[in-house]
C-alpha positions, 0 to 999 in steps of 0.5 A, a space after each residue: 799177109 796172114 791174119 796174124 801179120 795184120 794184126 800185128 801191124 795194126 798193133 804196131 800202129 796203134 802203139 806208135 800212134 798213141 806214143 806219137 800223141 803222149 809225145 806231141 802233148 808232152 812237149 807242147 805242155 813242156 814249151 807252155 811252162 817254160 813260156 810262163 816261167 819266162 813271162 809270168 812267173 813272180 820272180 823273173 830271174 828265177 822264172 828265167 833260169 828255171 825254164 832254161 833248166 827245164 829244156 835242158 833236162 827235157 832235151 837231155 831225155 830226163 822225162 822219157 821214163 815218164 810215159 803216161 799223164 800222171 807220171 809225167 805231171 808228177 815228174 815235171 812237178 818235182 822239177 819245178 819246185 827243185 828249180 824254184 823252190 816254190 811248193 806251189 808250182 804243180 802240174 796236174 794231169 786231167 784225165 777228161 780231156 779239157 775241151 776248151 782251154 779258155 774255159 777251165 771252170 769244170 775243172 776248177 769245180 773238181 778240184 774244188 770238191 776234191 780238196 775242200 768239198 763236203 766229204 772234208 767237212 770243208 776243212 772243220 776236223 774238230 771243235 772242242 771245249 778243253 779244260 779252263 773253258 779253252 775253245 779249240 778248233 781243228 782245220 785242215 783246209 780253208 775252204 772257199 767261201 761259198 763252199 765252206 764259209 757257213 761252216 767256219 762261221 758256225 764254228 767260230 760262232 760256237 768258239 766265241 764266249 769261251 776265255 781262250 782259243 787255240 787254232 790248230 794248223 798242224 795239218 793244214 795244207 792251205 786253201 783260200 785266203 779270204 777264209 783265213 782273212 774271215 777267221 782273223 776278222 773274228 779275233 778282233 772287235 772290228 775296225 780294219 786290221 791290215 792283213 798280207 796283200 799280193 803283188 801281181 807281176 802281169 798287172 804290175 799292182 799291189 792289192 792290200 787285204 784287211 780284217 772285215 768290219 763286220 762278221 756274221 754272228 758274234 766275234 771272239 774279240 781282241 783281248 782273250 788270249 789266242 795260240 796258233 799251232 803250226 808244223 812243217 806241214 802247215 802251208 800257203 794260206 794256213 802259214 798266212 794267218 799264222 804270219 798275220 796274227 803273229 805280225 799283229 801281235 794278236 796270237 802266239 805262234 807254237 810248234 815247228 817251222 812251217 812249209 814256207 809258201 807265200 805265193 798264191 796260185 791260180 789254175 791255167 790249162 795248159 793243153 788238153 789233159 794238163 793244168 798248171 798251178 800258176 804263180 804270177 803273184 807274190 804276198 807282201 805283208 804291210 807291217 813286215 814288208 815281207 812274207 814267209 816264202 822259202 822261210 816259213 813262219 817262225 814259231 814264238 814258242 818253238 817245240 815238236 809239232 806233237 808237243 804243240 798243244 800241251 806246250 800252248 795249254 802250258 804257256 796258257 796256264 802260266 799267264 793266268 792270273 
């Protein structure tokens, strides 16, 4: 055999091995996802139906053109969301192998920094004092309190003594519910006001949440006007804040119907390179006995998102004595 033929044989063998390895991990990932849908997804009927359709699509070769990791993760995510209507269900690809599937803290830290870190100022995009002493807070994400709690507290303290507040969540895709609950706590004089809780399917338990009776620094309080701006991009924890304040009749919601993602999620490693945004719980508000999953938060004043700030200011001026 010539040298050229030997080299070609080695190359073909390598390509075949890589393709086989990719195919095996994709199959393992698909099997893990369908098991999760059947046994742990928050809605058992939806999970079972989605699992069956996902298996059929995989068997029919609908994923064969997604050879690399990121492409496969994207295509699987698109199928999951289309079959369940759940924008939180997602597959993420990690180029760095997840060496211990039971310990995904390194992956989680990487994602926390990516989505919520200092390069995003922990979600605080802008604080301002508008005309007529109106506080303006533009939040783009709700960072974990251990990362961005001090920044959120500082923002709320700067705005505490103004005469009205506008919280802009039009570009906020969500984040950590604890941070949204902390912000809500600044908008009351104290006590424990009921917020949306979480029902967990695997443990069959309901955990209720409340505003905090103590917050660092000064409160904005519960008597001054509050407006929350939302759009179709507002999602998850950002929707929770708007929904909770609306249910408690503490804020006027202005803008467009939000994205409709009420189910909380957590990261669950599936294989060496694939991680599932696992959805095993649903949100339950004790005032409405419902949530905003699939329907979004309905504004009190419905206008185009781009006009929401001016609409809120007009409404505020009209109610002034």
